N, C-alpha and C positions, 0 to 999 in steps of 0.2 A: 640557285637563288643568290642574291648579293650578301656577302659577308658584312658584318657590322664593323666598319672601321671607325675608330674613335678620333684619330688625330686630324684627318683632312676633311674639312667641310666642303660640300658641293654647293656652289652658287650657280644658278641658271643664267646663262648669257643670252638675253632675249629682251625685246621691247614690245613684242606682239601681245596685246592685252588678253586676247583669248587664250594664248599659250601660258601667260602668267597665271591666269585663273586656274588652268589645268595643273600646272606644276607647283603652284602654291599649296595644293592639297597633298603633295607628296612629302612624306617625312624625310626622305633622303635629301631634299632641297632645303638648304638653310638660309638662302638669300638670293638676290638677283643683281646682275650687273647690266647696265645699259651704256650706250654711247650715241653720239649724234648720227652715226651711220646706221645703227640698228633702229633708231627712232625714225629716220627717213624711210628706211625699208618697210617699217611697220605702218607707214602712212600718216605719221604725225604732221599736223599743220602748225600747231601752236605748241612750242616746247614745254612751257609751264603747265598749260592745261592738260596736255597728254601725260606729263609726269605725275601731276596730281591725281589723275585717273588711275594710274598704276599704284600709287600709294594708298588709294581707297581699296584696292584689291588685296594687298598683302601688308602685314605688319612685320614681315621679315626684313632684314637689312636690304636696302636698295641703293645702288651707286648711280648717281646722276651727274653727268659730266658738264663742266664749263666748256664753252666753245669760243670764248674770246682768245686773242692771240697776244695781248699785251698784259703786263702785270696789273695795272690799275683796274682794268675791266674784268680780268680773271678774279681778282679779289672781290670786287663788287658782285659779280655773278655768284661766287662761292658763298658769300654772306646771304644773298637772296635765296639760293637753293637750300641752304641749311634751315631756313624757316619753314620749308615745305612739310617737314615731318621729323619726328624723333628718330625714326629708323633710317634716315637719309645719310649716306656718305657722299661727300662732295668729291667728285672725281677730277683730278688735276693732272695734266701731263708733266712729266719731269722736265722736259724742254718745251719751248714753243717752236713754231715752224721755222724760225730763224736760227735754231740751235742754241738758244740762250737758256741756261739753267734757271728754273723757276723757284729758286730757293726763297726769294722774297715773298712769293705767293704762298708757298708752303708754310713758312715761318709765321706770316701774318695770320693766316687762317687757323693754324695750329694754336697760336697764342690766344685766339678767341674761343678755344675749346670746341672747334668745329671738327667733326670726324672726317677724315680724309681717305681717299683711295688714290694713291699716286700711281699714275698709269704710264704705259709706253716705256717701261724700264727694261733695259737689256743687259746691264752689267752690274757686278757687285760694287764697282767703283761708284756708279750712280746711286746705289743703295747707301753706300758710305756717306755720300754727300747729303742725301735726304736725312739720314739719321743725325747729322750735325745741325740740322735746321728744325728739329722738333723737340718737344719736351718728353717726359717719361710718364705722362698720365693720360693725355688725350689719344683716343683710338686712331691708329693709322694702319692702312693696308698698303703694301707695296706690291704692285702687280707686275710680274716679270713675264715678258712675252716669249715663252718657251717655244711655242709652235712656230712663230715667225722666225725665230733664230734657226730652228731646224730646217725651215723652208729654204734658207740660203746656205745650208751646209755647216751651220755652227752647232756645237753641242751645248745645249742649255743647262745640263746637269751641273757643270762646274760653277757657273754663275749663280744658279739658284742655291746650291749647297753653301757657297761662300756668303751669300746674302742672308741665309738662315743663321749661319754662325755669327755674322755681324750683328744681327737683330736680337740675339739671345739676351742681351743686357736690357732690352726694352720690352717689358711685359705688355705694353700697350700696342706693340707692333706685330702685325701678322703678314707673312709672306704668302703671296698668291701666285699660283701657276696659271698663267693666262694664255690665250690663243690655243686652246686644246684642239688637237687634231684627231685623236683616236682614243677609244676607251682605255687602252693600256696606259695612257698618260696618267690616269688616276692612280694606278699601281705605282708608277714611278714617283708621283708626287707624294704618295703615302710613305714610300720607303725613304724618301729624302726628309720627311717630317714637315712638309709644307702645311701651313695652317688651313689654307683654302685652295680649291681649284675651281675655276669658272668654266662651265661646260655648256655647249649648245644642247637644246632639247633632244635631238636625235641621238646624241652620244649618251646622254643621261639614260635614255631608254635601253641602250645597249649595256650600260653598266649594271642596270637592274637585272640583267640576265646572266651576270657573272656566276660561274660555278658549273657550267655545262662540262661534261667529260669529253675527252678527245673522241671517244667512240660515238657519242651522241652527235658531235659536230660532223663527224665523217658521214653518218647516216643522213643527217639533215642536208648536207651538201649534195650527196648523191641523189636524194629525193628531189632536190631542186633541179639538178641536171635532167633527171627523168621526166619531171613535169614539163619542163621547157621543150624537151625533144618531142613529147607527145603533142603539145600545142602546135608545134611546127610541122607535124606529120613527116618527120624525117624518115627516109628509107635508105638502105644500102643494098 
């Protein structure tokens, strides 16, 4: 069974409404993160209507992302999204598609006491820049894309560790391990002292099975091989 970890909260990374209904009921899940890609995959046709449907399902924190690419429209979208619910975090990319730092957007929304989830962060230098554009009272999540770093051969531990140290003076800031690739990432996030890890549903279900002994894993694995060999009618 899963041990009770106190420090690292699990947010479910999904936009499928049926799965949100299912995972909202799990005590292990403390919130939800979405993005335009997940929304599209879930079949959303109208972004606002679909997001409001999600917010009717759960009262846990939900991150809804802006999708404008310029500062003015990002700010306007952020203000609009913030009105959708008290549990909403407005998700803003640290850079736009042209590589421009969105400090103006972050500062503007933060000054309006809008809860933010700054996404697509990869370095502690980016974290440092974000911290210079926020106050010390309005809630801010900084999502560091550990899995995508690892995908291209970069070690995310250094950047996350440094980001956590930088954010220690900000009690309103939480560092989030994003783009989780395997259940063990939860242990890594826990050891680093990450405040949050965002996890897809299939990996959350594996985390719930933490605690199996090596002996039990060996037997389960061999049973699987045996089952498949019998189904295939293999003979030697």
